[in-house]
SERO-4910 file (N, C-alpha, C, O; in steps of 0.05 Angstrom, whole numbers):
BEGIN
 pado doro    nc1    nc2    nc3   cac1   cac2   cac3    cc1    cc2    cc3    oc1    oc2    oc3
  Met    A    291   -358    239    288   -330    247    261   -320    238    249   -329    218
  Gln    A    250   -301    253    225   -289    245    230   -268    224    247   -250    227
  Arg    A    215   -269    202    218   -250    180    197   -228    184    173   -233    183
  Thr    A    206   -204    188    188   -181    191    198   -158    174    221   -156    168
  Arg    A    179   -141    167    185   -116    154    170    -94    168    147    -97    176
  Thr    A    183    -71    172    170    -48    184    171    -25    165    192    -21    152
  Thr    A    150    -10    164    149     14    147    133     35    161    118     30    179
  Gln    A    137     60    152    119     81    159     99     84    136    106     81    113
  Ala    A     74     91    143     54     95    122     62    119    105     76    137    114
  Ala    A     53    119     80     59    141     62     44    166     68     51    188     58
  Tyr    A     23    164     85      7    187     92      7    190    122     18    173    136
  His    A     -5    211    132     -4    218    160    -19    197    177    -42    190    172
  Leu    A     -5    187    198    -17    170    218    -11    182    245      4    201    247
  Ser    A    -22    171    266    -16    180    292     14    177    297     26    157    288
  Lys    A     25    195    311     54    195    316     62    169    330     50    161    350
  Gly    A     83    157    320     94    133    333     82    107    323     89     86    333
  Ile    A     64    107    303     52     83    293     71     71    271     80     86    253
  Tyr    A     76     45    273     90     32    252     78      4    248     62     -5    263
  Phe    A     87    -10    226     74    -35    218     95    -57    215    118    -52    208
  Glu    A     86    -81    221    103   -105    218     88   -126    203     64   -129    206
  Glu    A    102   -141    186     90   -162    170    100   -189    181    123   -193    185
  Tyr    A     81   -207    185     87   -234    196     80   -255    175     60   -253    161
  Phe    A     98   -275    173     94   -296    154     86   -322    169     92   -325    192
  Pro    A     72   -340    155     60   -363    169     79   -379    186     73   -387    208
  Ala    A    103   -385    176    122   -402    190    132   -388    216    143   -402    234
  Ala    A    130   -362    217    142   -348    240    121   -336    259    128   -324    279
  Arg    A     95   -340    253     75   -325    268     74   -332    298     64   -316    314
  Arg    A     83   -356    305     82   -364    333    108   -360    348    110   -368    372
  Glu    A    128   -348    336    153   -345    349    155   -320    367    171   -319    385
  Asp    A    138   -301    361    137   -276    377    114   -278    397     93   -267    392
  Glu    A    119   -291    419     97   -297    438     86   -271    450     62   -269    454
  Ala    A    103   -251    455     94   -226    467     74   -212    449     53   -202    457
  Thr    A     81   -210    423     64   -197    404     38   -213    400     16   -201    398
  Asn    A     40   -239    398     16   -256    395     -3   -252    418    -27   -251    414
  Lys    A      7   -250    442    -10   -246    466    -23   -219    465    -46   -215    473
  Gln    A     -8   -199    455    -20   -172    453    -43   -172    433    -64   -160    438
  Ile    A    -39   -185    411    -60   -187    390    -84   -201    402   -107   -192    399
  Tyr    A    -80   -223    416   -102   -238    428   -116   -222    449   -141   -221    449
  Asn    A   -101   -209    466   -114   -193    487   -129   -169    476   -150   -162    486
  Leu    A   -119   -157    454   -134   -135    441   -161   -145    430   -181   -132    433
  Ala    A   -160   -169    418   -185   -181    408   -204   -188    431   -228   -184    429
  Lys    A   -193   -199    452   -209   -208    475   -222   -184    489   -246   -185    495
  Arg    A   -207   -163    494   -218   -140    508   -241   -127    492   -259   -116    504
  Asn    A   -239   -128    466   -259   -116    449   -279   -135    438   -295   -128    421
  Lys    A   -279   -160    448   -298   -181    441   -299   -184    410   -320   -185    398
  Phe    A   -275   -187    399   -273   -189    370   -260   -217    363   -236   -219    361
  Tyr    A   -277   -237    360   -268   -264    352   -243   -273    367   -224   -284    355
  Ala    A   -244   -269    393   -220   -275    409   -211   -305    407   -188   -311    405
  Lys    A   -231   -323    408   -224   -351    407   -210   -358    381   -190   -372    381
  Gln    A   -222   -349    359   -210   -355    332   -183   -342    329   -164   -355    319
  Ile    A   -180   -318    338   -153   -304    337   -133   -319    354   -110   -324    345
  Gly    A   -141   -327    378   -123   -342    395   -115   -368    384    -91   -376    386
  Gln    A   -133   -383    371   -127   -408    359   -107   -404    335    -89   -420    332
  Met    A   -112   -384    320    -96   -378    297    -67   -373    305    -48   -381    291
  Leu    A    -63   -359    327    -36   -352    336    -24   -373    354      0   -371    360
  Gly    A    -39   -393    362    -28   -413    380    -30   -406    409    -19   -420    426
  Val    A    -43   -383    415    -47   -375    443    -68   -393    456    -66   -400    480
  Val    A    -89   -400    441   -109   -418    450   -105   -445    435   -103   -445    411
  Glu    A   -105   -466    450    -99   -493    439   -121   -501    419   -144   -496    423
  Thr    A   -112   -512    396   -131   -522    376   -119   -545    362    -94   -548    359
  Phe    A   -136   -563    352   -128   -585    336   -142   -585    309   -141   -605    295
  Gly    A   -155   -563    303   -172   -562    279   -161   -545    258   -137   -545    252
  Phe    A   -179   -530    245   -172   -515    221   -149   -495    225   -131   -494    208
  Tyr    A   -150   -480    246   -130   -458    249   -102   -468    254    -83   -454    248
  Ala    A    -99   -493    263    -73   -503    270    -54   -504    246    -30   -500    249
  Gly    A    -65   -509    222    -47   -512    199    -54   -492    176    -44   -496    154
  Ser    A    -70   -472    182    -78   -454    161    -56   -434    153    -42   -425    170
  Pro    A    -54   -428    127    -32   -411    118    -39   -381    121    -43   -367    101
  Tyr    A    -42   -372    146    -49   -345    151    -26   -326    149     -3   -333    155
  Phe    A    -32   -302    139    -13   -280    139    -24   -258    157    -48   -256    160
  Met    A     -6   -243    169    -15   -222    187      2   -197    183     26   -199    178
  His    A    -10   -174    186      4   -149    190     -7   -137    216    -31   -138    221
  Val    A     11   -125    231      2   -112    256     11    -83    256     32    -76    245
  Ala    A     -5    -67    269      2    -39    273     10    -36    302     -4    -45    320
  Lys    A     32    -23    307     42    -19    334     47     10    339     54     26    321
  Lys    A     44     17    365     51     44    373     75     42    392     76     27    411
  Ala    A     95     58    385    120     58    401    114     70    429    100     90    431
  Thr    A    125     58    449    123     67    477    151     69    489    170     60    477
  Lys    A    153     81    513    179     83    526    191     56    532    215     52    531
  Gly    A    173     37    538    183     10    544    183     -9    521    190    -33    525
  Gly    A    176     -1    497    176    -18    474    154    -11    454    157      9    440
  Ser    A    133    -27    454    111    -21    435     86    -36    444     88    -56    459
  Ile    A     63    -27    434     38    -41    439     23    -45    412     25    -27    395
  Val    A      9    -67    409     -6    -72    385    -32    -56    386    -47    -58    406
  Val    A    -38    -41    365    -63    -25    365    -81    -34    342   -103    -23    339
  Gly    A    -72    -52    325    -89    -62    303    -76    -85    289    -52    -90    291
  Phe    A    -92   -101    274    -81   -123    260   -100   -131    237   -124   -125    237
  Ile    A    -89   -144    217   -105   -156    196    -95   -184    191    -70   -189    192
  Ala    A   -113   -203    187   -105   -231    182   -120   -240    157   -143   -235    153
  Phe    A   -105   -255    140   -116   -263    114   -102   -287    103    -80   -294    112
  Thr    A   -115   -300     84   -102   -322     70    -96   -313     42   -109   -295     31
  Ala    A    -75   -324     30    -67   -317      3    -60   -343    -12    -38   -354     -9
  Asp    A    -80   -353    -27    -77   -379    -40    -72   -375    -70    -86   -359    -84
  Thr    A    -53   -390    -81    -48   -390   -110    -60   -416   -121    -83   -416   -130
  Leu    A    -45   -437   -122    -55   -463   -132    -62   -482   -110    -67   -506   -116
  Arg    A    -63   -473    -86    -71   -490    -63    -98   -481    -53   -107   -459    -59
  Gly    A   -111   -498    -38   -136   -491    -27   -159   -495    -46   -156   -502    -69
  Glu    A   -184   -491    -36   -208   -495    -52   -213   -472    -71   -227   -476    -91
  Glu    A   -204   -448    -64   -208   -425    -81   -180   -413    -87   -167   -401    -71
  Arg    A   -173   -417   -113   -145   -410   -121   -143   -381   -130   -163   -369   -139
  Phe    A   -118   -371   -129   -112   -344   -137   -132   -324   -124   -144   -307   -137
  Leu    A   -133   -327    -97   -152   -310    -82   -140   -303    -55   -130   -321    -41
  Thr    A   -142   -278    -48   -135   -269    -21   -161   -264     -6   -178   -249    -15
  Thr    A   -163   -276     18   -188   -273     33   -182   -259     59   -167   -269     76
  Leu    A   -194   -236     63   -192   -221     88   -210   -235    109   -234   -237    106
  Gln    A   -197   -244    131   -212   -257    152   -218   -239    175   -241   -238    185
  Tyr    A   -198   -225    185   -201   -208    209   -186   -182    205   -163   -182    197
  Leu    A   -200   -160    211   -187   -134    211   -198   -118    235   -222   -114    237
  Phe    A   -180   -110    252   -189    -95    276   -169    -74    284   -144    -78    282
  Val    A   -179    -51    292   -162    -29    301   -174    -20    328   -198    -17    331
  His    A   -157    -15    347   -165     -5    374   -182     20    370   -175     37    354
  Pro    A   -204     22    385   -222     45    382   -208     72    383   -216     91    369
  Lys    A   -188     75    400   -173    100    402   -158    108    377   -150    131    373
  Phe    A   -153     88    360   -136     92    336   -152     89    310   -140     89    289
  Gln    A   -178     87    313   -195     86    289   -198    114    277   -194    134    290
  Glu    A   -205    115    251   -208    140    236   -182    156    235   -182    180    232
  Lys    A   -159    141    236   -133    154    234   -116    142    211    -93    148    209
  Gly    A   -129    125    194   -115    114    172   -101     87    178    -89     75    160
  Val    A   -103     78    202    -89     53    210   -102     29    195    -88     12    183
  Gly    A   -129     27    196   -142      5    182   -138      6    152   -134    -15    140
  Thr    A   -138     29    141   -133     32    112   -105     22    105   -101      9     85
  Glu    A    -86     30    121    -58     21    115    -55     -9    118    -42    -22    102
  Leu    A    -68    -21    138    -67    -50    141    -79    -64    117    -68    -84    107
  Tyr    A   -102    -53    107   -115    -65     84    -97    -62     59    -95    -81     44
  Gln    A    -84    -39     56    -67    -35     33    -43    -53     34    -33    -63     13
  Arg    A    -33    -59     57    -10    -77     60    -18   -106     53     -2   -121     42
  Met    A    -43   -113     59    -53   -139     50    -53   -141     20    -45   -161      8
  Leu    A    -63   -119      7    -63   -119    -22    -35   -121    -34    -31   -134    -54
  Arg    A    -16   -108    -22     12   -110    -32     23   -138    -29     38   -147    -46
  Thr    A     16   -151     -7     24   -179     -4     12   -196    -25     26   -214    -36
  Ser    A    -13   -191    -32    -26   -206    -54    -12   -202    -80     -7   -221    -95
  Glu    A     -4   -177    -85     11   -171   -110     37   -186   -111     46   -195   -132
  Asp    A     51   -188    -88     76   -203    -87     73   -232    -95     91   -244   -106
  Phe    A     49   -243    -90     43   -271    -97     30   -273   -124     23   -295   -133
  Gly    A     26   -251   -138     13   -251   -164    -17   -256   -163    -29   -267   -182
  Ile    A    -29   -249   -140    -58   -253   -136    -73   -227   -141    -66   -207   -128
  Ser    A    -93   -227   -158   -108   -203   -165   -136   -203   -153   -148   -181   -150
  Asn    A   -147   -226   -145   -174   -227   -135   -174   -227   -104   -157   -240    -92
  Gln    A   -194   -213    -93   -197   -212    -64   -225   -220    -56   -244   -219    -71
  Ala    A   -226   -229    -31   -252   -236    -19   -251   -226     10   -230   -222     22
  Val    A   -275   -223     22   -277   -215     50   -299   -231     63   -321   -234     51
  Glu    A   -294   -241     87   -315   -254    102   -323   -236    125   -306   -226    140
  Phe    A   -350   -233    129   -359   -215    150   -388   -221    157   -401   -238    144
  Asp    A   -398   -208    177   -426   -212    186   -445   -198    167   -446   -173    165
  Gly    A   -460   -214    152   -478   -203    132   -502   -187    144   -516   -173    129
  Asn    A   -506   -190    170   -527   -175    183   -518   -147    192   -534   -131    202
  Asn    A   -493   -141    188   -482   -115    196   -484    -96    172   -468    -98    153
  Gln    A   -503    -79    172   -508    -61    149   -484    -43    143   -478    -37    120
  Arg    A   -471    -33    164   -448    -16    160   -426    -30    145   -414    -18    127
  Leu    A   -421    -55    152   -400    -70    137   -409    -76    109   -393    -74     90
  Cys    A   -434    -82    105   -444    -87     78   -440    -63     60   -431    -65     37
  Glu    A   -447    -39     71   -444    -15     56   -414     -8     51   -407      1     30
  Leu    A   -398    -13     71   -369     -8     69   -356    -25     47   -342    -14     30
  Tyr    A   -362    -51     47   -350    -68     27   -362    -65     -1   -349    -70    -21
  Thr    A   -387    -56     -2   -399    -49    -28   -384    -26    -40   -377    -26    -64
  Arg    A   -379     -5    -24   -364     18    -34   -335     10    -42   -324     22    -60
  Ala    A   -324    -10    -29   -297    -19    -35   -296    -37    -60   -274    -45    -69
  Gly    A   -319    -43    -72   -320    -58    -97   -326    -88    -93   -323   -103   -113
  Tyr    A   -333    -97    -69   -339   -125    -64   -369   -130    -69   -386   -113    -66
  Ala    A   -375   -155    -77   -403   -163    -82   -405   -193    -79   -385   -207    -81
  Tyr    A   -429   -202    -73   -433   -231    -71   -432   -245    -98   -443   -235   -118
  Leu    A   -419   -268    -99   -418   -285   -122   -428   -313   -114   -420   -322    -93
  Pro    A   -445   -326   -129   -455   -352   -122   -434   -374   -123   -436   -395   -111
  Lys    A   -413   -369   -139   -393   -390   -143   -366   -377   -151   -365   -359   -167
  Tyr    A   -344   -388   -139   -317   -380   -147   -300   -405   -148   -299   -421   -130
  Asp    A   -286   -408   -171   -268   -431   -175   -282   -457   -170   -271   -476   -159
  Gly    A   -307   -458   -178   -323   -483   -176   -335   -488   -149   -350   -507   -146
  Lys    A   -329   -471   -129   -340   -475   -102   -364   -458    -98   -363   -433   -102
  Val    A   -387   -470    -91   -412   -456    -86   -409   -440    -60   -399   -450    -40
  Asn    A   -417   -415    -61   -415   -397    -38   -440   -397    -22   -460   -384    -29
  Leu    A   -440   -413      0   -464   -415     17   -462   -399     43   -481   -397     58
  Gly    A   -439   -386     48   -436   -372     72   -432   -390     96   -431   -415     92
  Asp    A   -430   -379    120   -426   -395    144   -443   -383    166   -434   -364    180
  Gly    A   -468   -392    169   -485   -380    189   -492   -352    181   -499   -347    158
  Pro    A   -489   -333    200   -494   -305    192   -472   -292    176   -476   -270    165
  His    A   -449   -306    173   -427   -295    158   -430   -300    128   -440   -321    120
  Val    A   -421   -281    113   -422   -283     84   -395   -278     72   -377   -268     86
  Lys    A   -392   -285     47   -366   -281     33   -372   -266      8   -387   -275    -10
  Trp    A   -359   -243      5   -362   -227    -19   -335   -225    -34   -314   -229    -21
  Tyr    A   -336   -220    -60   -312   -221    -76   -308   -195    -91   -326   -180    -97
  Lys    A   -282   -190    -97   -275   -167   -115   -257   -180   -137   -234   -186   -132
  Ile    A   -269   -183   -160   -256   -198   -182   -242   -179   -201   -254   -160   -212
  Gln    A   -217   -184   -205   -201   -169   -225   -195   -187   -249   -194   -178   -272
  Val    A   -190   -213   -243   -182   -232   -264   -201   -256   -263   -202   -269   -242
  Lys    A   -214   -262   -285   -233   -285   -285   -219   -311   -294   -228   -333   -287
  Lys    A   -197   -308   -309   -183   -332   -319   -153   -327   -315   -143   -305   -320
  Tyr    A   -139   -349   -308   -110   -348   -306    -99   -368   -326   -111   -389   -332
  Val    A    -75   -363   -336    -61   -382   -354    -33   -385   -342    -14   -370   -349
  Ser    A    -30   -404   -323     -4   -407   -309     -3   -434   -296    -11   -436   -273
  Pro    A      8   -455   -309     17   -456   -337     -6   -465   -355     -2   -469   -379
  Phe    A    -30   -469   -344    -52   -478   -360    -76   -459   -354    -75   -444   -335
  Glu    A    -95   -460   -372   -118   -441   -368   -135   -450   -345   -143   -473   -343
  Leu    A   -141   -431   -328   -157   -437   -304   -180   -417   -302   -175   -393   -299
  Thr    A   -205   -426   -305   -228   -409   -303   -237   -407   -274   -243   -427   -261
  Leu    A   -237   -382   -263   -244   -378   -235   -273   -368   -232   -287   -376   -213
  Val    A   -282   -352   -251   -309   -341   -249   -324   -347   -276   -315   -338   -297
  Glu    A   -346   -361   -274   -361   -368   -298   -382   -347   -303   -392   -334   -285
  Glu    A   -388   -343   -328   -410   -324   -336   -437   -338   -333   -438   -363   -337
  Pro    A   -459   -324   -327   -458   -295   -321   -451   -290   -292   -458   -307   -275
  Glu    A   -439   -268   -286   -434   -261   -258   -459   -250   -245   -475   -236   -258
  Glu    A   -463   -256   -220   -486   -246   -205   -477   -235   -179   -468   -250   -161
  Ala    A   -478   -209   -176   -471   -196   -151   -497   -188   -137   -506   -166   -139
  Val    A   -508   -207   -122   -534   -203   -110   -533   -191    -82   -553   -183    -71
  Gly    A   -509   -189    -70   -507   -179    -43   -519   -153    -39   -533   -148    -19
  Ser    A   -515   -134    -58   -526   -107    -55   -556   -106    -61   -568    -85    -58
  Gln    A   -567   -128    -71   -596   -127    -77   -613   -137    -54   -638   -137    -57
  Val    A   -602   -146    -33   -617   -156    -10   -628   -132      6   -612   -116     16
  Pro    A   -655   -129      8   -666   -106     21   -656   -103     50   -660   -121     66
  His    A   -643    -81     56   -633    -75     82   -614    -97     92   -609    -99    116
  Phe    A   -604   -113     74   -585   -134     79   -596   -155     98   -580   -168    113
  Lys    A   -622   -158     98   -634   -179    115   -640   -204     98   -642   -202     73
  Asn    A   -642   -227    111   -648   -252     98   -627   -258     76   -633   -268     55
  Ile    A   -602   -251     82   -582   -253     61   -575   -282     55   -569   -289     32
  Arg    A   -577   -300     76   -571   -328     70   -592   -340     51   -585   -356     34
  Ala    A   -617   -332     54   -637   -342     36   -632   -333      8   -636   -348    -11
  Ala    A   -622   -309      5   -615   -299    -22   -592   -314    -34   -591   -320    -58
  Ile    A   -573   -321    -17   -549   -336    -25   -557   -364    -35   -549   -373    -56
  Leu    A   -574   -377    -19   -583   -404    -27   -599   -403    -52   -597   -421    -69
  Ala    A   -616   -383    -56   -632   -380    -80   -614   -376   -105   -619   -388   -126
  Ala    A   -593   -360   -102   -575   -354   -124   -558   -378   -131   -549   -380   -154
  Ala    A   -554   -396   -112   -537   -419   -117   -552   -442   -131   -539   -461   -139
  Gln    A   -578   -439   -133   -593   -461   -146   -586   -464   -175   -597   -481   -189
***
């Protein structure tokens, strides 16, 4: 069975908006919702191929086929059912993966007509609550480092570039960068695990106009 939870946001949203939580084992069972998510991404030119592969709408034999993705979707009730107006996709790793005890925000999108209405904020908060359920305190976000608006947004949210996390050097992926929001540097469960070594270097906000960010990342990783 598909495991879902629906809630109303604690603050005002557009009338008829509600949210559903999807878990990895069930994400491909709701084909109608998956196609709505994919079509929303495709119409707005938002990583449609990657979203489609993640959901199984687009065939893949690579990374997305077995990735432990979590999703929350925002839906608007209609006379005939509902339509997807936003979604967030992320990973939540504890002792698995290359970066442990870390939630990584991969994709967050809200239909333009429903932006600036609290939908994206609620999706983000629901991701954080899922992290708390797994005992994860650290977050990361992957995004286009050439997008100044996003750089400023995530800086205000407390994210910054780190050259290394859990022993993995942060080199980025083409124009995309990965920033972190660290709450816990060490875990003891059941053994001591150092995630962030001193000294910390948050150089993301020091890149002039956020240009040449990959060069800054490579320099910091030396």
